C-alpha positions in Angstrom: 171.7 133.2 136.9 173.4 136.2 135.8 175.7 135.2 133.1 172.7 134.0 131.6 171.4 137.0 131.4 174.6 138.6 130.4 174.5 136.4 127.3 171.1 136.5 126.5 170.9 140.1 126.5 174.6 140.7 124.3 172.8 138.1 121.9 169.4 140.4 121.7 171.8 143.1 121.4 173.8 141.4 118.7 170.6 140.1 116.6 169.5 143.9 116.5 172.7 145.0 115.3 172.4 142.4 112.7 169.1 143.5 111.6 169.9 147.0 111.7 172.9 146.6 109.4 171.3 144.4 107.2 168.3 146.6 106.9 169.3 148.9 103.6 170.5 146.4 101.9 167.3 143.9 101.8 165.4 146.9 101.5 166.9 147.8 98.2 167.1 144.1 97.2 163.4 144.1 98.0 162.4 147.1 96.0 164.9 146.2 92.9 163.5 142.7 92.6 159.9 143.9 93.0 160.7 146.6 90.2 162.3 144.4 88.0 159.5 141.5 88.3 156.9 144.2 87.7 158.6 145.5 84.5 158.8 142.0 83.6 155.2 141.2 84.0 154.3 144.6 81.9 156.4 143.9 79.1 156.4 140.2 78.9 160.1 139.9 78.7 161.4 136.9 80.2 165.2 137.4 80.4 167.2 136.0 83.4 170.2 138.4 83.4 167.3 141.2 83.4 166.6 140.1 87.3 169.9 139.5 88.2 172.2 142.1 87.3 170.0 145.5 88.7 169.7 143.8 91.8 173.1 143.1 92.1 174.3 146.6 91.0 171.6 148.2 93.4 173.2 146.3 96.3 176.6 146.9 95.8 175.5 150.7 95.8 173.7 150.3 98.8 176.5 148.3 100.4 179.2 151.1 99.4 177.2 153.8 100.3 176.2 152.5 103.9 180.2 150.6 104.7 180.9 153.5 107.0 177.6 152.8 109.1 177.9 149.6 108.9 181.4 149.7 110.2 180.5 152.4 113.3 178.1 149.8 114.1 179.7 147.0 114.7 182.8 148.5 116.1 180.9 150.3 118.5 178.8 147.3 119.5 182.7 145.2 119.9 183.7 148.3 122.0 180.7 148.7 123.8 179.5 145.4 124.6 181.9 142.3 124.0 185.0 144.1 124.7 184.1 144.9 128.1 182.5 141.5 128.6 186.0 139.7 127.5 187.9 141.5 129.7 185.6 141.1 132.7 184.8 144.8 133.3 
């Protein structure tokens, strides 16, 4: 029973870390998509690259800006939660 509690608690924390890490990128992708979609609807421009390029540029920029935060969050999760479980601490 205790092993199941530890496993599910680790999974819960891992999922929360995944949500925390992906939130900035997903938010920017959503905002860029809505902005470009609104622009296309207002101007009647239906160019496929117009939807792809700004969204990709925004995602790459946010990924570059939040790389340190993502790395620190993952390293903290591994050092504080997973490695002690692996070594039996």
